[in-house]
N, C-alpha and C positions, 0 to 999 in steps of 0.2 A: 232767395225768392225774389227780393227787390231788384237785383241785377238782371234777372230775366225780364222782369217788366220793363225796366228802363231800355232794354235791348229792343223791345217791341215798339218803342216810341221813336227809334232812331231809323232813318231811312238806310236801307242797304240795297245798293243796285243789284247785287247778285239775287236777293229775294225777290226784287221786282222783276228782274229779267226772267227768273224761273217761272214766276207766276204768268208773265206775259206769253211765255212759250208753251203753256199748257193748253190742252183742248178746252172748249167752253164747258163740257161736262166736269172736268177735272177742276176748272176754276170755280164753278158752283159749289162743287162738294167741298173744296177748301174754304170757300166763304162761309158756308153754312157751319162747318166744323170749327173754324178758328177765328173768324172775323168778328168784329163788334159792329153791329147794325146802329147807325147814327140817325138816320133820317129817312123818310119816305116823302116823296114830292109827287103830286098828282096834277095832271092836266087832262084835257078832253081826250087825247089819244094815247098818253103814255103814262106809266107809273115809273118813277126813278127811285131806286134803292141806293142809298149811300152807306158803303161799309168802311172800316178802318182795319187794315191787315198788316202787320208787321212793319210799321213804318210808312206806309203809303195808303192812299184811299182808292177805292174801287166803286165805280157807278155801274149799276145794272139796270138796263132800260127794258122795260117790259111793255108790250103792246097791250092796251086795254081791250081792243076789239079781238084780236087773236088769242089773247092770254098766253103769249109765248115770249121768250127772251129775244129781244131784237139785237142788243149789243151789250158788251161787258168792256168797260173802259177803266183801265188802271190809271191813276193819276199820282204823279210823283211830286207835283208842287202846283201852286195856284191859289186863287181865292178861297177854295172850299178848305184847303188846309188851314188858312188862317181862321176861317170861320169856326172850324171844329176843333182846333188844337187845344184850346182851354178845356173843352168837354173832355177830350182824351186824357190830358194831364191829370184831370181830377179823378179819373178812373184808375190811374196809376201813380198816386201821389208819392212823392219822394219821402223817405224815412231816413233822417240824417243819422240815427243811431245804427241802421243796417248799411248805410253807404260807406 
């Protein structure tokens, strides 16, 4: 079980690429079924949801006025990874007995 959790913390270009090549509907389904919701950011026009999925992050931008998804942005590196990496690692703590 622990090895499975550690795998989900590591970036895998193939997983990232597969996600990027899916349709918007498939991406949303996968996020809802498998991703960890980390944060919701609000401003006047948009709501942005931040998810963690198999070693990478995904931002979902939703229009506040039209109440529809404007964009889905997979992120493989950047400031948001540094910001949330500690939170993710605490959800999948290492167990030296099982490693």
